[in-house]
C-alpha positions as CSV (number, residue, x, y, z in Angstrom):
1,M,0.0,0.0,0.0
2,A,1.4,3.3,-1.0
3,G,1.8,5.7,1.9
4,S,1.3,3.2,4.7
5,K,2.9,4.1,8.0
6,N,4.6,0.9,9.2
7,G,7.5,2.4,11.2
8,A,10.2,5.0,11.0
9,M,11.5,6.0,7.6
10,N,15.1,5.2,6.6
11,F,15.5,8.2,4.3
12,K,14.3,11.8,4.1
13,S,11.4,12.5,1.8
14,M,10.5,15.5,-0.5
15,Q,7.8,16.5,-2.9
16,Q,8.1,14.7,-6.2
17,A,7.7,18.0,-8.0
18,D,11.0,19.2,-6.4
19,V,13.0,16.3,-7.6
20,P,15.7,17.5,-10.1
21,Q,15.0,16.3,-13.7
22,G,17.7,15.5,-16.2
23,R,21.4,14.7,-15.7
24,N,23.9,17.5,-15.6
25,G,27.1,15.6,-14.8
26,K,30.4,17.2,-13.9
27,H,31.6,17.0,-17.5
28,K,28.6,18.8,-19.0
29,G,30.4,22.1,-19.3
30,I,33.4,20.9,-21.3
31,V,31.4,18.5,-23.4
32,T,28.9,21.2,-24.3
33,K,31.8,23.5,-25.4
34,I,33.4,20.7,-27.5
35,L,30.0,19.9,-29.2
36,S,29.4,23.6,-29.9
37,D,32.8,23.9,-31.4
38,L,32.4,20.7,-33.5
39,D,29.2,22.3,-34.9
40,Q,31.3,25.2,-36.3
41,L,34.3,23.1,-37.3
42,K,35.3,23.0,-41.0
43,D,35.7,19.6,-42.7
44,G,39.1,18.2,-42.3
45,A,39.8,20.2,-39.1
46,A,40.1,19.0,-35.5
47,L,39.7,20.7,-32.1
48,K,42.8,20.8,-30.0
49,V,41.7,20.8,-26.3
50,P,44.5,21.3,-23.7
51,L,44.6,18.4,-21.3
52,A,45.3,20.9,-18.5
53,Q,41.7,22.1,-18.9
54,L,40.3,18.6,-18.4
55,V,40.3,18.6,-14.6
56,E,38.6,15.2,-14.4
57,G,41.0,13.6,-16.8
58,K,40.9,12.9,-20.5
59,E,39.5,9.4,-20.1
60,N,36.5,10.7,-18.2
61,V,35.8,13.5,-20.6
62,R,36.2,11.1,-23.5
63,S,33.6,8.8,-21.9
64,A,31.2,11.7,-21.3
65,L,31.7,12.9,-24.9
66,N,31.0,9.4,-26.2
67,R,27.8,9.2,-24.2
68,A,26.7,12.7,-25.5
69,T,27.5,12.0,-29.1
70,R,25.7,8.6,-29.1
71,K,22.7,10.2,-27.5
72,S,22.6,12.8,-30.3
73,H,23.5,10.3,-33.1
74,R,26.7,12.1,-33.9
75,R,30.0,10.5,-35.0
76,V,33.2,12.0,-33.6
77,A,36.7,10.7,-33.3
78,T,39.3,11.5,-30.8
79,A,43.1,11.1,-30.3
80,S,45.5,12.5,-27.8
81,D,49.1,13.1,-27.0
82,D,50.8,14.3,-23.8
83,E,49.4,17.8,-24.1
84,F,46.1,17.7,-26.0
85,L,42.9,15.9,-26.7
86,Y,42.0,16.1,-30.4
87,V,38.4,15.8,-31.4
88,W,36.9,15.9,-34.9
89,N,33.7,15.1,-36.7
90,D,33.9,11.6,-38.2
91,A,32.2,11.3,-41.6
92,G,32.2,7.5,-41.1
93,D,33.6,6.8,-44.6
């Protein structure tokens, strides 16, 4: 039975209307910037993102970027070296 009072609650409760909707993970800012720049990128060009700006690490940002691009049905490719993460639109040839 919903709402029955069979003892003390283990967790706090709140109004369902106040529950945050959507997921704004800690990588949302950088991923949003990368996707915005990819929209403006000319064919044959790549973004050059300094690894020093990726506070959470390149692997975590790559994973977040992968999730975002799959969700929006985009194809991008990445590469990296000791200083930069390179990201470009992948035509999928």
